[in-house]
ZAMARGU-201337 format. One record per residue (C-alpha): x, z, y. Coordinates in steps of 0.1 Angstrom, whole numbers, plus 5000, padded with zeros to 4 digits. Layout:
// residues N
> px, pz, py
> X, Z, Y
...
// end
This chain:
// residues 194
> px, pz, py
> 5000, 5000, 5000
> 5014, 4992, 5034
> 5025, 5022, 5054
> 5002, 5013, 5083
> 4971, 5013, 5060
> 4983, 5047, 5045
> 4987, 5061, 5080
> 4952, 5048, 5090
> 4937, 5064, 5059
> 4954, 5097, 5067
> 4942, 5097, 5103
> 4907, 5089, 5092
> 4907, 5117, 5066
> 4921, 5141, 5092
> 4893, 5132, 5117
> 4866, 5135, 5090
> 4880, 5169, 5079
> 4876, 5180, 5115
> 4839, 5171, 5114
> 4842, 5137, 5133
> 4809, 5120, 5124
> 4821, 5086, 5138
> 4852, 5088, 5115
> 4828, 5096, 5086
> 4807, 5066, 5094
> 4838, 5045, 5095
> 4849, 5058, 5061
> 4814, 5051, 5047
> 4813, 5016, 5062
> 4848, 5008, 5048
> 4844, 5022, 5013
> 4807, 5022, 5003
> 4806, 4985, 4991
> 4839, 4986, 4971
> 4828, 5018, 4954
> 4793, 5005, 4947
> 4808, 4973, 4931
> 4832, 4994, 4910
> 4805, 5018, 4899
> 4782, 4989, 4891
> 4809, 4974, 4869
> 4809, 5006, 4849
> 4772, 5014, 4847
> 4756, 4979, 4851
> 4728, 4995, 4871
> 4723, 4989, 4908
> 4702, 5020, 4913
> 4727, 5043, 4896
> 4755, 5028, 4916
> 4736, 5034, 4948
> 4728, 5070, 4938
> 4764, 5077, 4929
> 4778, 5063, 4961
> 4753, 5085, 4981
> 4764, 5115, 4960
> 4801, 5108, 4966
> 4797, 5105, 5004
> 4775, 5136, 5005
> 4802, 5155, 4985
> 4829, 5141, 5009
> 4810, 5154, 5039
> 4802, 5188, 5025
> 4838, 5194, 5014
> 4853, 5176, 5044
> 4877, 5205, 5052
> 4897, 5197, 5021
> 4902, 5160, 5029
> 4933, 5165, 5050
> 4952, 5173, 5018
> 4945, 5140, 5002
> 4975, 5117, 5001
> 4960, 5085, 4985
> 4925, 5078, 4997
> 4917, 5048, 4974
> 4929, 5066, 4943
> 4909, 5097, 4953
> 4877, 5077, 4959
> 4880, 5056, 4927
> 4887, 5086, 4905
> 4856, 5104, 4918
> 4836, 5072, 4913
> 4848, 5068, 4878
> 4841, 5104, 4869
> 4806, 5103, 4884
> 4798, 5070, 4867
> 4809, 5084, 4833
> 4788, 5115, 4839
> 4758, 5093, 4848
> 4763, 5073, 4816
> 4765, 5104, 4795
> 4734, 5118, 4812
> 4715, 5085, 4806
> 4725, 5086, 4769
> 4713, 5122, 4765
> 4680, 5113, 4782
> 4676, 5083, 4759
> 4683, 5105, 4728
> 4657, 5130, 4740
> 4632, 5103, 4746
> 4638, 5088, 4712
> 4636, 5122, 4695
> 4603, 5128, 4714
> 4589, 5095, 4703
> 4600, 5101, 4667
> 4583, 5135, 4667
> 4551, 5119, 4681
> 4553, 5092, 4654
> 4559, 5117, 4627
> 4529, 5138, 4639
> 4507, 5107, 4642
> 4517, 5096, 4607
> 4509, 5130, 4592
> 4474, 5135, 4579
> 4476, 5173, 4578
> 4472, 5194, 4609
> 4503, 5215, 4600
> 4521, 5203, 4631
> 4494, 5213, 4655
> 4506, 5249, 4660
> 4541, 5237, 4670
> 4528, 5209, 4692
> 4502, 5233, 4706
> 4529, 5257, 4717
> 4549, 5230, 4734
> 4518, 5215, 4750
> 4507, 5250, 4762
> 4541, 5255, 4777
> 4538, 5222, 4796
> 4502, 5230, 4806
> 4512, 5263, 4822
> 4536, 5246, 4846
> 4527, 5242, 4883
> 4511, 5207, 4888
> 4541, 5191, 4906
> 4566, 5204, 4880
> 4543, 5193, 4852
> 4540, 5158, 4867
> 4578, 5155, 4872
> 4585, 5168, 4836
> 4561, 5143, 4821
> 4573, 5113, 4841
> 4610, 5122, 4833
> 4608, 5134, 4797
> 4579, 5115, 4782
> 4580, 5083, 4803
> 4618, 5082, 4808
> 4616, 5076, 4845
> 4646, 5081, 4867
> 4648, 5107, 4895
> 4646, 5081, 4923
> 4616, 5064, 4907
> 4598, 5098, 4904
> 4607, 5107, 4940
> 4593, 5075, 4953
> 4561, 5077, 4933
> 4555, 5114, 4943
> 4567, 5111, 4979
> 4594, 5138, 4974
> 4632, 5138, 4976
> 4654, 5131, 4946
> 4668, 5167, 4949
> 4633, 5181, 4948
> 4626, 5161, 4916
> 4658, 5175, 4901
> 4649, 5211, 4911
> 4613, 5207, 4897
> 4627, 5194, 4864
> 4652, 5224, 4862
> 4624, 5249, 4869
> 4601, 5232, 4844
> 4627, 5231, 4816
> 4635, 5268, 4823
> 4598, 5277, 4822
> 4591, 5258, 4790
> 4622, 5274, 4773
> 4611, 5309, 4784
> 4575, 5302, 4772
> 4586, 5290, 4738
> 4613, 5317, 4734
> 4587, 5344, 4742
> 4566, 5330, 4714
> 4596, 5322, 4690
> 4582, 5344, 4662
> 4550, 5323, 4662
> 4570, 5291, 4663
> 4593, 5302, 4635
> 4563, 5311, 4613
> 4548, 5276, 4620
> 4581, 5260, 4610
> 4583, 5280, 4578
> 4548, 5269, 4569
> 4557, 5233, 4575
> 4586, 5236, 4551
> 4565, 5251, 4523
// end
């Protein structure tokens, strides 16, 4: 890298670290497209690439005090991008596996002529039904329909972060509900095995 470009990057990072919003906009303008293209190559998803770029620049702004210590801006940005893209891919894979497991469970239950699965399903359905309406809708859209946070946020007119929080609260509530009734669930599972 030419020394002049390195010096410009260092000056830009120093100004951003001091809270200079104009310098931050310059950093964003300079690097958003290259990072988006790089992330898209890894994820093959425009929406995911856009979300990751937003997250990266949000992270940069919220931790701006540490930027002055960075010596190689391009390497720093591309390493963060790669790590967040890999995390997004892992998360998408986990969600796909959960969705497939849910669909397989639904298929198994539908194929079974006996009502033995009803207590287990009833417990899970009861846990979902006790959620507040917004959390319930977010959970169903995400877990059963496989929708992404941004899609849910757009449909419900809430922020992506709110979707994320609602999903966390819903998962926690469902886990607590089922755990509190674990003895009942264990008995149901034992009867299913007999």
